[in-house]
All heavy atoms as a GROMACS GRO file, in nm:
protein
  602
    1MET      N    1   0.084  -0.118   0.000
    1MET     CA    2   0.000   0.000   0.000
    1MET      C    3   0.089   0.124   0.000
    1MET      O    4   0.187   0.132   0.071
    1MET     CB    5  -0.090  -0.003   0.123
    1MET     CG    6  -0.158   0.128   0.149
    1MET     SD    7  -0.261   0.120   0.292
    1MET     CE    8  -0.416   0.114   0.210
    2ARG      N    9   0.053   0.220  -0.081
    2ARG     CA   10   0.126   0.345  -0.089
    2ARG      C   11   0.065   0.448   0.006
    2ARG      O   12  -0.053   0.444   0.034
    2ARG     CB   13   0.119   0.400  -0.232
    2ARG     CG   14   0.181   0.312  -0.336
    2ARG     CD   15   0.326   0.329  -0.352
    2ARG     NE   16   0.361   0.468  -0.374
    2ARG     CZ   17   0.485   0.509  -0.383
    2ARG    NH1   18   0.582   0.423  -0.375
    2ARG    NH2   19   0.513   0.635  -0.400
    3PRO      N   20   0.146   0.540   0.056
    3PRO     CA   21   0.090   0.647   0.137
    3PRO      C   22  -0.002   0.734   0.054
    3PRO      O   23  -0.015   0.717  -0.066
    3PRO     CB   24   0.213   0.725   0.184
    3PRO     CG   25   0.326   0.678   0.103
    3PRO     CD   26   0.288   0.548   0.040
    4ALA      N   27  -0.065   0.826   0.120
    4ALA     CA   28  -0.159   0.915   0.052
    4ALA      C   29  -0.096   0.972  -0.075
    4ALA      O   30   0.019   1.015  -0.074
    4ALA     CB   31  -0.201   1.027   0.145
    5PRO      N   32  -0.169   0.969  -0.187
    5PRO     CA   33  -0.112   1.014  -0.314
    5PRO      C   34  -0.058   1.157  -0.310
    5PRO      O   35   0.043   1.186  -0.371
    5PRO     CB   36  -0.231   1.004  -0.411
    5PRO     CG   37  -0.324   0.908  -0.349
    5PRO     CD   38  -0.304   0.918  -0.201
    6THR      N   39  -0.121   1.243  -0.233
    6THR     CA   40  -0.074   1.381  -0.224
    6THR      C   41   0.065   1.387  -0.162
    6THR      O   42   0.152   1.459  -0.210
    6THR     CB   43  -0.172   1.465  -0.140
    6THR    OG1   44  -0.302   1.454  -0.198
    6THR    CG2   45  -0.131   1.609  -0.136
    7SER      N   46   0.089   1.310  -0.057
    7SER     CA   47   0.220   1.308   0.008
    7SER      C   48   0.327   1.252  -0.083
    7SER      O   49   0.439   1.303  -0.090
    7SER     CB   50   0.214   1.225   0.136
    7SER     OG   51   0.119   1.277   0.224
    8THR      N   52   0.294   1.145  -0.153
    8THR     CA   53   0.389   1.083  -0.244
    8THR      C   54   0.424   1.177  -0.359
    8THR      O   55   0.540   1.194  -0.394
    8THR     CB   56   0.332   0.951  -0.301
    8THR    OG1   57   0.300   0.865  -0.192
    8THR    CG2   58   0.431   0.883  -0.391
    9ARG      N   59   0.322   1.240  -0.414
    9ARG     CA   60   0.344   1.333  -0.525
    9ARG      C   61   0.431   1.451  -0.479
    9ARG      O   62   0.522   1.493  -0.548
    9ARG     CB   63   0.209   1.381  -0.580
    9ARG     CG   64   0.216   1.455  -0.708
    9ARG     CD   65   0.081   1.481  -0.773
    9ARG     NE   66  -0.030   1.508  -0.681
    9ARG     CZ   67  -0.125   1.422  -0.649
    9ARG    NH1   68  -0.125   1.300  -0.699
    9ARG    NH2   69  -0.222   1.455  -0.566
   10TYR      N   70   0.403   1.502  -0.360
   10TYR     CA   71   0.483   1.612  -0.305
   10TYR      C   72   0.629   1.571  -0.292
   10TYR      O   73   0.719   1.645  -0.331
   10TYR     CB   74   0.427   1.653  -0.168
   10TYR     CG   75   0.503   1.766  -0.104
   10TYR    CD1   76   0.467   1.897  -0.126
   10TYR    CD2   77   0.612   1.741  -0.020
   10TYR    CE1   78   0.536   2.002  -0.067
   10TYR    CE2   79   0.682   1.844   0.039
   10TYR     CZ   80   0.643   1.975   0.015
   10TYR     OH   81   0.713   2.078   0.072
   11ALA      N   82   0.652   1.452  -0.237
   11ALA     CA   83   0.789   1.405  -0.216
   11ALA      C   84   0.863   1.383  -0.348
   11ALA      O   85   0.984   1.399  -0.357
   11ALA     CB   86   0.788   1.276  -0.135
   12GLN      N   87   0.790   1.347  -0.452
   12GLN     CA   88   0.851   1.326  -0.582
   12GLN      C   89   0.883   1.458  -0.653
   12GLN      O   90   0.982   1.468  -0.725
   12GLN     CB   91   0.759   1.242  -0.672
   12GLN     CG   92   0.745   1.099  -0.627
   12GLN     CD   93   0.634   1.026  -0.700
   12GLN    OE1   94   0.547   1.087  -0.762
   12GLN    NE2   95   0.636   0.894  -0.691
   13GLN      N   96   0.800   1.558  -0.632
   13GLN     CA   97   0.814   1.684  -0.706
   13GLN      C   98   0.910   1.783  -0.642
   13GLN      O   99   0.970   1.864  -0.712
   13GLN     CB  100   0.677   1.749  -0.724
   13GLN     CG  101   0.586   1.670  -0.815
   13GLN     CD  102   0.445   1.727  -0.820
   13GLN    OE1  103   0.411   1.816  -0.743
   13GLN    NE2  104   0.365   1.676  -0.911
   14HIS      N  105   0.923   1.781  -0.511
   14HIS     CA  106   1.007   1.879  -0.443
   14HIS      C  107   1.149   1.827  -0.427
   14HIS      O  108   1.171   1.710  -0.396
   14HIS     CB  109   0.946   1.916  -0.307
   14HIS     CG  110   0.825   2.001  -0.322
   14HIS    ND1  111   0.703   1.949  -0.359
   14HIS    CD2  112   0.808   2.134  -0.311
   14HIS    CE1  113   0.615   2.048  -0.366
   14HIS    NE2  114   0.676   2.161  -0.338
   15GLU      N  115   1.243   1.917  -0.446
   15GLU     CA  116   1.384   1.879  -0.443
   15GLU      C  117   1.459   1.947  -0.331
   15GLU      O  118   1.424   2.058  -0.289
   15GLU     CB  119   1.450   1.915  -0.576
   15GLU     CG  120   1.400   1.834  -0.693
   15GLU     CD  121   1.479   1.860  -0.820
   15GLU    OE1  122   1.574   1.941  -0.818
   15GLU    OE2  123   1.447   1.797  -0.922
   16GLN      N  124   1.562   1.879  -0.285
   16GLN     CA  125   1.656   1.932  -0.187
   16GLN      C  126   1.794   1.882  -0.229
   16GLN      O  127   1.809   1.763  -0.257
   16GLN     CB  128   1.620   1.883  -0.046
   16GLN     CG  129   1.706   1.941   0.062
   16GLN     CD  130   1.674   2.088   0.088
   16GLN    OE1  131   1.561   2.130   0.078
   16GLN    NE2  132   1.774   2.165   0.121
   17PHE      N  133   1.890   1.970  -0.237
   17PHE     CA  134   2.025   1.934  -0.280
   17PHE      C  135   2.025   1.871  -0.420
   17PHE      O  136   2.105   1.782  -0.450
   17PHE     CB  137   2.093   1.840  -0.180
   17PHE     CG  138   2.090   1.890  -0.039
   17PHE    CD1  139   2.019   1.823   0.058
   17PHE    CD2  140   2.159   2.005  -0.003
   17PHE    CE1  141   2.016   1.868   0.189
   17PHE    CE2  142   2.156   2.052   0.127
   17PHE     CZ  143   2.085   1.984   0.223
   18GLY      N  144   1.930   1.912  -0.504
   18GLY     CA  145   1.924   1.864  -0.641
   18GLY      C  146   1.860   1.727  -0.658
   18GLY      O  147   1.861   1.672  -0.767
   19LEU      N  148   1.806   1.671  -0.553
   19LEU     CA  149   1.742   1.539  -0.558
   19LEU      C  150   1.598   1.551  -0.507
   19LEU      O  151   1.570   1.632  -0.420
   19LEU     CB  152   1.816   1.438  -0.471
   19LEU     CG  153   1.960   1.406  -0.509
   19LEU    CD1  154   2.026   1.324  -0.399
   19LEU    CD2  155   1.964   1.331  -0.641
   20PRO      N  156   1.508   1.467  -0.560
   20PRO     CA  157   1.373   1.467  -0.503
   20PRO      C  158   1.378   1.422  -0.357
   20PRO      O  159   1.455   1.331  -0.323
   20PRO     CB  160   1.295   1.368  -0.589
   20PRO     CG  161   1.394   1.299  -0.675
   20PRO     CD  162   1.523   1.373  -0.669
   21ILE      N  163   1.299   1.487  -0.272
   21ILE     CA  164   1.307   1.453  -0.129
   21ILE      C  165   1.263   1.310  -0.102
   21ILE      O  166   1.297   1.253   0.002
   21ILE     CB  167   1.229   1.553  -0.041
   21ILE    CG1  168   1.080   1.554  -0.076
   21ILE    CG2  169   1.289   1.691  -0.051
   21ILE    CD1  170   0.996   1.639   0.017
   22GLU      N  171   1.193   1.250  -0.196
   22GLU     CA  172   1.152   1.110  -0.182
   22GLU      C  173   1.273   1.016  -0.177
   22GLU      O  174   1.267   0.907  -0.121
   22GLU     CB  175   1.062   1.071  -0.300
   22GLU     CG  176   1.012   0.929  -0.294
   22GLU     CD  177   0.937   0.889  -0.419
   22GLU    OE1  178   0.984   0.919  -0.529
   22GLU    OE2  179   0.831   0.828  -0.404
   23SER      N  180   1.386   1.060  -0.231
   23SER     CA  181   1.504   0.973  -0.235
   23SER      C  182   1.580   0.968  -0.102
   23SER      O  183   1.667   0.883  -0.085
   23SER     CB  184   1.599   1.020  -0.346
   23SER     OG  185   1.653   1.147  -0.315
   24PHE      N  186   1.546   1.055  -0.007
   24PHE     CA  187   1.616   1.057   0.121
   24PHE      C  188   1.554   0.955   0.217
   24PHE      O  189   1.433   0.938   0.224
   24PHE     CB  190   1.612   1.197   0.183
   24PHE     CG  191   1.688   1.297   0.101
   24PHE    CD1  192   1.620   1.394   0.029
   24PHE    CD2  193   1.826   1.294   0.093
   24PHE    CE1  194   1.687   1.487  -0.048
   24PHE    CE2  195   1.895   1.385   0.016
   24PHE     CZ  196   1.826   1.482  -0.054
   25GLN      N  197   1.640   0.889   0.293
   25GLN     CA  198   1.598   0.780   0.380
   25GLN      C  199   1.497   0.826   0.485
   25GLN      O  200   1.400   0.755   0.513
   25GLN     CB  201   1.720   0.719   0.449
   25GLN     CG  202   1.690   0.592   0.524
   25GLN     CD  203   1.815   0.525   0.575
   25GLN    OE1  204   1.924   0.581   0.569
   25GLN    NE2  205   1.801   0.405   0.627
   26LEU      N  206   1.514   0.944   0.541
   26LEU     CA  207   1.421   0.991   0.642
   26LEU      C  208   1.281   1.012   0.584
   26LEU      O  209   1.181   0.977   0.646
   26LEU     CB  210   1.472   1.122   0.704
   26LEU     CG  211   1.393   1.176   0.823
   26LEU    CD1  212   1.390   1.074   0.936
   26LEU    CD2  213   1.453   1.306   0.871
   27MET      N  214   1.275   1.064   0.462
   27MET     CA  215   1.146   1.083   0.397
   27MET      C  216   1.083   0.947   0.363
   27MET      O  217   0.962   0.929   0.378
   27MET     CB  218   1.160   1.167   0.270
   27MET     CG  219   1.030   1.194   0.200
   27MET     SD  220   0.903   1.273   0.302
   27MET     CE  221   0.970   1.436   0.318
   28GLN      N  222   1.164   0.853   0.318
   28GLN     CA  223   1.112   0.719   0.289
   28GLN      C  224   1.054   0.656   0.416
   28GLN      O  225   0.950   0.591   0.413
   28GLN     CB  226   1.222   0.631   0.230
   28GLN     CG  227   1.264   0.674   0.092
   28GLN     CD  228   1.389   0.601   0.044
   28GLN    OE1  229   1.448   0.521   0.114
   28GLN    NE2  230   1.430   0.632  -0.079
   29ASN      N  231   1.123   0.678   0.528
   29ASN     CA  232   1.073   0.625   0.656
   29ASN      C  233   0.940   0.690   0.692
   29ASN      O  234   0.848   0.622   0.738
   29ASN     CB  235   1.177   0.649   0.766
   29ASN     CG  236   1.133   0.591   0.898
   29ASN    OD1  237   1.077   0.482   0.903
   29ASN    ND2  238   1.156   0.664   1.005
   30GLN      N  239   0.928   0.820   0.671
   30GLN     CA  240   0.804   0.890   0.702
   30GLN      C  241   0.689   0.838   0.614
   30GLN      O  242   0.579   0.813   0.663
   30GLN     CB  243   0.820   1.040   0.683
   30GLN     CG  244   0.698   1.122   0.718
   30GLN     CD  245   0.667   1.122   0.865
   30GLN    OE1  246   0.747   1.084   0.949
   30GLN    NE2  247   0.546   1.162   0.898
   31LEU      N  248   0.715   0.819   0.487
   31LEU     CA  249   0.613   0.767   0.396
   31LEU      C  250   0.574   0.623   0.435
   31LEU      O  251   0.457   0.585   0.428
   31LEU     CB  252   0.661   0.772   0.251
   31LEU     CG  253   0.678   0.913   0.193
   31LEU    CD1  254   0.747   0.906   0.058
   31LEU    CD2  255   0.546   0.986   0.183
   32PHE      N  256   0.673   0.545   0.478
   32PHE     CA  257   0.647   0.408   0.525
   32PHE      C  258   0.558   0.409   0.649
   32PHE      O  259   0.462   0.333   0.658
   32PHE     CB  260   0.780   0.339   0.554
   32PHE     CG  261   0.765   0.208   0.626
   32PHE    CD1  262   0.726   0.094   0.556
   32PHE    CD2  263   0.790   0.198   0.761
   32PHE    CE1  264   0.712  -0.027   0.621
   32PHE    CE2  265   0.776   0.077   0.826
   32PHE     CZ  266   0.736  -0.035   0.757
   33ARG      N  267   0.588   0.498   0.743
   33ARG     CA  268   0.506   0.508   0.865
   33ARG      C  269   0.364   0.551   0.832
   33ARG      O  270   0.268   0.505   0.894
   33ARG     CB  271   0.571   0.602   0.965
   33ARG     CG  272   0.693   0.540   1.029
   33ARG     CD  273   0.751   0.617   1.147
   33ARG     NE  274   0.672   0.729   1.191
   33ARG     CZ  275   0.723   0.847   1.225
   33ARG    NH1  276   0.852   0.868   1.217
   33ARG    NH2  277   0.646   0.943   1.268
   34MET      N  278   0.351   0.641   0.735
   34MET     CA  279   0.217   0.681   0.692
   34MET      C  280   0.139   0.561   0.640
   34MET      O  281   0.022   0.544   0.672
   34MET     CB  282   0.225   0.784   0.580
   34MET     CG  283   0.238   0.924   0.622
   34MET     SD  284   0.248   1.012   0.466
   34MET     CE  285   0.204   1.170   0.517
   35SER      N  286   0.205   0.481   0.558
   35SER     CA  287   0.139   0.362   0.502
   35SER      C  288   0.097   0.267   0.614
   35SER      O  289  -0.012   0.211   0.610
   35SER     CB  290   0.233   0.288   0.407
   35SER     OG  291   0.260   0.364   0.295
   36GLY      N  292   0.184   0.251   0.712
   36GLY     CA  293   0.152   0.164   0.824
   36GLY      C  294   0.036   0.214   0.907
   36GLY      O  295  -0.038   0.135   0.966
   37SER      N  296   0.016   0.344   0.911
   37SER     CA  297  -0.098   0.400   0.983
   37SER      C  298  -0.226   0.393   0.901
   37SER      O  299  -0.334   0.376   0.956
   37SER     CB  300  -0.070   0.546   1.020
   37SER     OG  301   0.040   0.556   1.106
   38LEU      N  302  -0.212   0.408   0.771
   38LEU     CA  303  -0.331   0.409   0.686
   38LEU      C  304  -0.396   0.272   0.672
   38LEU      O  305  -0.519   0.262   0.669
   38LEU     CB  306  -0.294   0.460   0.546
   38LEU     CG  307  -0.275   0.609   0.531
   38LEU    CD1  308  -0.224   0.643   0.392
   38LEU    CD2  309  -0.405   0.683   0.557
   39ALA      N  310  -0.316   0.167   0.664
   39ALA     CA  311  -0.371   0.033   0.638
   39ALA      C  312  -0.472  -0.010   0.745
   39ALA      O  313  -0.586  -0.044   0.711
   39ALA     CB  314  -0.258  -0.068   0.624
   40PRO      N  315  -0.436  -0.011   0.874
   40PRO     CA  316  -0.535  -0.055   0.974
   40PRO      C  317  -0.653   0.042   0.984
   40PRO      O  318  -0.766   0.000   1.009
   40PRO     CB  319  -0.458  -0.061   1.105
   40PRO     CG  320  -0.327   0.002   1.081
   40PRO     CD  321  -0.306   0.013   0.934
   41THR      N  322  -0.628   0.170   0.961
   41THR     CA  323  -0.737   0.267   0.966
   41THR      C  324  -0.838   0.240   0.856
   41THR      O  325  -0.959   0.241   0.880
   41THR     CB  326  -0.679   0.410   0.951
   41THR    OG1  327  -0.590   0.435   1.061
   41THR    CG2  328  -0.789   0.514   0.953
   42GLU      N  329  -0.790   0.212   0.736
   42GLU     CA  330  -0.881   0.180   0.626
   42GLU      C  331  -0.960   0.053   0.655
   42GLU      O  332  -1.080   0.046   0.628
   42GLU     CB  333  -0.804   0.164   0.496
   42GLU     CG  334  -0.762   0.295   0.434
   42GLU     CD  335  -0.689   0.275   0.302
   42GLU    OE1  336  -0.638   0.164   0.276
   42GLU    OE2  337  -0.684   0.372   0.226
   43MET      N  338  -0.894  -0.047   0.712
   43MET     CA  339  -0.963  -0.172   0.743
   43MET      C  340  -1.076  -0.149   0.844
   43MET      O  341  -1.185  -0.204   0.830
   43MET     CB  342  -0.865  -0.276   0.795
   43MET     CG  343  -0.777  -0.335   0.687
   43MET     SD  344  -0.674  -0.466   0.750
   43MET     CE  345  -0.515  -0.386   0.744
   44LEU      N  346  -1.048  -0.068   0.945
   44LEU     CA  347  -1.152  -0.040   1.044
   44LEU      C  348  -1.267   0.041   0.983
   44LEU      O  349  -1.383   0.020   1.016
   44LEU     CB  350  -1.093   0.036   1.163
   44LEU     CG  351  -1.013  -0.048   1.261
   44LEU    CD1  352  -0.948   0.041   1.366
   44LEU    CD2  353  -1.099  -0.152   1.326
   45CYS      N  354  -1.234   0.132   0.893
   45CYS     CA  355  -1.338   0.211   0.827
   45CYS      C  356  -1.429   0.123   0.740
   45CYS      O  357  -1.548   0.152   0.726
   45CYS     CB  358  -1.277   0.322   0.744
   45CYS     SG  359  -1.204   0.454   0.844
   46TYR      N  360  -1.373   0.020   0.682
   46TYR     CA  361  -1.455  -0.073   0.604
   46TYR      C  362  -1.536  -0.165   0.695
   46TYR      O  363  -1.647  -0.204   0.664
   46TYR     CB  364  -1.368  -0.159   0.511
   46TYR     CG  365  -1.309  -0.082   0.396
   46TYR    CD1  366  -1.174  -0.085   0.371
   46TYR    CD2  367  -1.389  -0.006   0.312
   46TYR    CE1  368  -1.118  -0.014   0.265
   46TYR    CE2  369  -1.335   0.065   0.206
   46TYR     CZ  370  -1.199   0.061   0.183
   46TYR     OH  371  -1.145   0.131   0.079
   47ARG      N  372  -1.479  -0.200   0.808
   47ARG     CA  373  -1.544  -0.296   0.899
   47ARG      C  374  -1.659  -0.232   0.977
   47ARG      O  375  -1.758  -0.298   1.006
   47ARG     CB  376  -1.440  -0.355   0.994
   47ARG     CG  377  -1.494  -0.454   1.092
   47ARG     CD  378  -1.543  -0.581   1.025
   47ARG     NE  379  -1.593  -0.672   1.126
   47ARG     CZ  380  -1.710  -0.734   1.118
   47ARG    NH1  381  -1.787  -0.719   1.013
   47ARG    NH2  382  -1.750  -0.814   1.214
   48GLN      N  383  -1.648  -0.106   1.012
   48GLN     CA  384  -1.750  -0.043   1.096
   48GLN      C  385  -1.890  -0.050   1.035
   48GLN      O  386  -1.984  -0.091   1.103
   48GLN     CB  387  -1.712   0.101   1.127
   48GLN     CG  388  -1.810   0.167   1.222
   48GLN     CD  389  -1.768   0.305   1.263
   48GLN    OE1  390  -1.675   0.362   1.209
   48GLN    NE2  391  -1.839   0.362   1.358
   49PRO      N  392  -1.910  -0.016   0.908
   49PRO     CA  393  -2.046  -0.028   0.851
   49PRO      C  394  -2.097  -0.172   0.849
   49PRO      O  395  -2.217  -0.196   0.867
   49PRO     CB  396  -2.032   0.026   0.709
   49PRO     CG  397  -1.906   0.103   0.707
   49PRO     CD  398  -1.820   0.047   0.814
   50GLN      N  399  -2.006  -0.268   0.829
   50GLN     CA  400  -2.048  -0.408   0.832
   50GLN      C  401  -2.102  -0.444   0.971
   50GLN      O  402  -2.203  -0.513   0.984
   50GLN     CB  403  -1.930  -0.499   0.797
   50GLN     CG  404  -1.884  -0.488   0.654
   50GLN     CD  405  -1.754  -0.565   0.630
   50GLN    OE1  406  -1.687  -0.608   0.724
   50GLN    NE2  407  -1.720  -0.583   0.503
   51MET      N  408  -2.031  -0.396   1.073
   51MET     CA  409  -2.075  -0.425   1.210
   51MET      C  410  -2.210  -0.359   1.238
   51MET      O  411  -2.294  -0.417   1.308
   51MET     CB  412  -1.968  -0.379   1.310
   51MET     CG  413  -1.841  -0.462   1.303
   51MET     SD  414  -1.711  -0.399   1.409
   51MET     CE  415  -1.770  -0.451   1.568
   52GLN      N  416  -2.230  -0.240   1.185
   52GLN     CA  417  -2.360  -0.174   1.204
   52GLN      C  418  -2.471  -0.252   1.136
   52GLN      O  419  -2.579  -0.269   1.192
   52GLN     CB  420  -2.355  -0.031   1.150
   52GLN     CG  421  -2.274   0.063   1.238
   52GLN     CD  422  -2.259   0.202   1.179
   52GLN    OE1  423  -2.254   0.218   1.057
   52GLN    NE2  424  -2.249   0.301   1.266
   53ASP      N  425  -2.444  -0.301   1.015
   53ASP     CA  426  -2.544  -0.381   0.944
   53ASP      C  427  -2.576  -0.511   1.018
   53ASP      O  428  -2.690  -0.559   1.015
   53ASP     CB  429  -2.497  -0.413   0.802
   53ASP     CG  430  -2.494  -0.292   0.712
   53ASP    OD1  431  -2.558  -0.189   0.747
   53ASP    OD2  432  -2.428  -0.298   0.606
   54GLU      N  433  -2.475  -0.568   1.084
   54GLU     CA  434  -2.494  -0.692   1.158
   54GLU      C  435  -2.558  -0.667   1.294
   54GLU      O  436  -2.595  -0.762   1.364
   54GLU     CB  437  -2.359  -0.762   1.176
   54GLU     CG  438  -2.297  -0.811   1.046
   54GLU     CD  439  -2.153  -0.853   1.062
   54GLU    OE1  440  -2.101  -0.859   1.177
   54GLU    OE2  441  -2.089  -0.880   0.958
   55GLY      N  442  -2.568  -0.541   1.334
   55GLY     CA  443  -2.628  -0.508   1.462
   55GLY      C  444  -2.538  -0.530   1.582
   55GLY      O  445  -2.584  -0.540   1.695
   56ILE      N  446  -2.407  -0.540   1.559
   56ILE     CA  447  -2.313  -0.565   1.670
   56ILE      C  448  -2.225  -0.443   1.701
   56ILE      O  449  -2.135  -0.452   1.783
   56ILE     CB  450  -2.224  -0.688   1.642
   56ILE    CG1  451  -2.144  -0.670   1.513
   56ILE    CG2  452  -2.308  -0.814   1.636
   56ILE    CD1  453  -2.042  -0.779   1.489
   57MET      N  454  -2.254  -0.329   1.639
   57MET     CA  455  -2.175  -0.209   1.666
   57MET      C  456  -2.227  -0.144   1.793
   57MET      O  457  -2.343  -0.103   1.802
   57MET     CB  458  -2.184  -0.112   1.548
   57MET     CG  459  -2.114   0.020   1.573
   57MET     SD  460  -1.944   0.004   1.625
   57MET     CE  461  -1.864  -0.025   1.472
   58LEU      N  462  -2.145  -0.138   1.893
   58LEU     CA  463  -2.178  -0.074   2.019
   58LEU      C  464  -2.106   0.060   2.028
   58LEU      O  465  -2.007   0.082   1.959
   58LEU     CB  466  -2.135  -0.163   2.136
   58LEU     CG  467  -2.189  -0.306   2.138
   58LEU    CD1  468  -2.122  -0.385   2.248
   58LEU    CD2  469  -2.340  -0.304   2.155
   59ASP      N  470  -2.155   0.148   2.113
   59ASP     CA  471  -2.090   0.278   2.131
   59ASP      C  472  -1.945   0.262   2.175
   59ASP      O  473  -1.858   0.337   2.133
   59ASP     CB  474  -2.166   0.362   2.233
   59ASP     CG  475  -2.300   0.411   2.181
   59ASP    OD1  476  -2.319   0.412   2.057
   59ASP    OD2  477  -2.386   0.450   2.263
   60GLU      N  478  -1.921   0.162   2.261
   60GLU     CA  479  -1.784   0.140   2.310
   60GLU      C  480  -1.692   0.101   2.194
   60GLU      O  481  -1.577   0.148   2.188
   60GLU     CB  482  -1.782   0.028   2.416
   60GLU     CG  483  -1.857   0.060   2.542
   60GLU     CD  484  -2.008   0.034   2.532
   60GLU    OE1  485  -2.052  -0.028   2.432
   60GLU    OE2  486  -2.080   0.075   2.623
   61ARG      N  487  -1.740   0.018   2.105
   61ARG     CA  488  -1.658  -0.023   1.990
   61ARG      C  489  -1.633   0.096   1.898
   61ARG      O  490  -1.523   0.110   1.843
   61ARG     CB  491  -1.725  -0.136   1.914
   61ARG     CG  492  -1.719  -0.267   1.985
   61ARG     CD  493  -1.774  -0.378   1.900
   61ARG     NE  494  -1.764  -0.503   1.970
   61ARG     CZ  495  -1.835  -0.609   1.943
   61ARG    NH1  496  -1.924  -0.606   1.846
   61ARG    NH2  497  -1.820  -0.721   2.012
   62ALA      N  498  -1.734   0.177   1.878
   62ALA     CA  499  -1.717   0.295   1.792
   62ALA      C  500  -1.612   0.388   1.850
   62ALA      O  501  -1.529   0.442   1.778
   62ALA     CB  502  -1.850   0.367   1.775
   63SER      N  503  -1.614   0.406   1.982
   63SER     CA  504  -1.515   0.493   2.047
   63SER      C  505  -1.374   0.435   2.036
   63SER      O  506  -1.278   0.509   2.011
   63SER     CB  507  -1.550   0.511   2.195
   63SER     OG  508  -1.671   0.578   2.208
   64MET      N  509  -1.362   0.303   2.052
   64MET     CA  510  -1.231   0.240   2.037
   64MET      C  511  -1.180   0.253   1.894
   64MET      O  512  -1.062   0.282   1.872
   64MET     CB  513  -1.236   0.093   2.077
   64MET     CG  514  -1.239   0.071   2.226
   64MET     SD  515  -1.216  -0.102   2.273
   64MET     CE  516  -1.367  -0.176   2.215
   65MET      N  517  -1.268   0.234   1.798
   65MET     CA  518  -1.227   0.249   1.658
   65MET      C  519  -1.180   0.391   1.629
   65MET      O  520  -1.082   0.411   1.560
   65MET     CB  521  -1.342   0.212   1.564
   65MET     CG  522  -1.367   0.065   1.553
   65MET     SD  523  -1.499   0.035   1.436
   65MET     CE  524  -1.488  -0.141   1.418
   66GLU      N  525  -1.252   0.487   1.684
   66GLU     CA  526  -1.211   0.626   1.663
   66GLU      C  527  -1.072   0.650   1.720
   66GLU      O  528  -0.987   0.713   1.657
   66GLU     CB  529  -1.312   0.721   1.729
   66GLU     CG  530  -1.277   0.866   1.712
   66GLU     CD  531  -1.372   0.959   1.784
   66GLU    OE1  532  -1.469   0.912   1.848
   66GLU    OE2  533  -1.348   1.080   1.779
   67GLY      N  534  -1.046   0.601   1.840
   67GLY     CA  535  -0.915   0.619   1.902
   67GLY      C  536  -0.805   0.549   1.824
   67GLY      O  537  -0.697   0.605   1.802
   68VAL      N  538  -0.833   0.428   1.780
   68VAL     CA  539  -0.734   0.352   1.704
   68VAL      C  540  -0.702   0.422   1.572
   68VAL      O  541  -0.589   0.420   1.525
   68VAL     CB  542  -0.784   0.207   1.680
   68VAL    CG1  543  -0.700   0.136   1.577
   68VAL    CG2  544  -0.785   0.130   1.810
   69CYS      N  545  -0.801   0.486   1.513
   69CYS     CA  546  -0.780   0.552   1.384
   69CYS      C  547  -0.714   0.688   1.397
   69CYS      O  548  -0.630   0.725   1.316
   69CYS     CB  549  -0.913   0.569   1.311
   69CYS     SG  550  -0.984   0.414   1.253
   70THR      N  551  -0.750   0.766   1.498
   70THR     CA  552  -0.700   0.904   1.505
   70THR      C  553  -0.561   0.916   1.564
   70THR      O  554  -0.483   1.000   1.519
   70THR     CB  555  -0.797   0.993   1.586
   70THR    OG1  556  -0.816   0.937   1.716
   70THR    CG2  557  -0.930   1.006   1.515
   71VAL      N  558  -0.526   0.837   1.662
   71VAL     CA  559  -0.396   0.851   1.728
   71VAL      C  560  -0.280   0.832   1.630
   71VAL      O  561  -0.191   0.916   1.621
   71VAL     CB  562  -0.384   0.759   1.851
   71VAL    CG1  563  -0.243   0.757   1.906
   71VAL    CG2  564  -0.483   0.802   1.958
   72PRO      N  565  -0.277   0.722   1.552
   72PRO     CA  566  -0.164   0.708   1.458
   72PRO      C  567  -0.161   0.815   1.350
   72PRO      O  568  -0.056   0.855   1.304
   72PRO     CB  569  -0.186   0.570   1.395
   72PRO     CG  570  -0.284   0.500   1.479
   72PRO     CD  571  -0.363   0.605   1.549
   73MET      N  572  -0.279   0.861   1.308
   73MET     CA  573  -0.282   0.961   1.202
   73MET      C  574  -0.227   1.095   1.251
   73MET      O  575  -0.166   1.169   1.178
   73MET     CB  576  -0.424   0.978   1.148
   73MET     CG  577  -0.480   0.850   1.088
   73MET     SD  578  -0.368   0.766   0.973
   73MET     CE  579  -0.374   0.874   0.836
   74ARG      N  580  -0.247   1.126   1.378
   74ARG     CA  581  -0.190   1.249   1.434
   74ARG      C  582  -0.039   1.241   1.443
   74ARG      O  583   0.030   1.342   1.433
   74ARG     CB  584  -0.250   1.275   1.573
   74ARG     CG  585  -0.392   1.319   1.569
   74ARG     CD  586  -0.444   1.350   1.707
   74ARG     NE  587  -0.585   1.378   1.701
   74ARG     CZ  588  -0.665   1.371   1.804
   74ARG    NH1  589  -0.616   1.337   1.922
   74ARG    NH2  590  -0.793   1.397   1.793
   75ALA      N  591   0.013   1.122   1.464
   75ALA     CA  592   0.158   1.105   1.477
   75ALA      C  593   0.229   1.128   1.345
   75ALA      O  594   0.347   1.163   1.343
   75ALA     CB  595   0.189   0.964   1.529
   76THR      N  596   0.160   1.105   1.233
   76THR     CA  597   0.224   1.126   1.105
   76THR      C  598   0.182   1.257   1.051
   76THR      O  599   0.230   1.318   0.969
   76THR     CB  600   0.187   1.014   1.005
   76THR    OG1  601   0.046   1.007   0.991
   76THR    CG2  602   0.240   0.880   1.049
   0.00000   0.00000   0.00000
């Protein structure tokens, strides 16, 4: 899975020291961390409506899903 297309495009288009910033290890690590945060968040976003349709979505689960999704996204 690739990080958000906007972030990837930005890293490819902007240069530092004559190279695209995407080529630097620190930027690659940041993009990797973004991908790692996006994958579980997307899975939970797909699962939540299924749980609502099945009638097993509780307020507590919705709150946990919100926390699981927002905390990693704030870190990146």
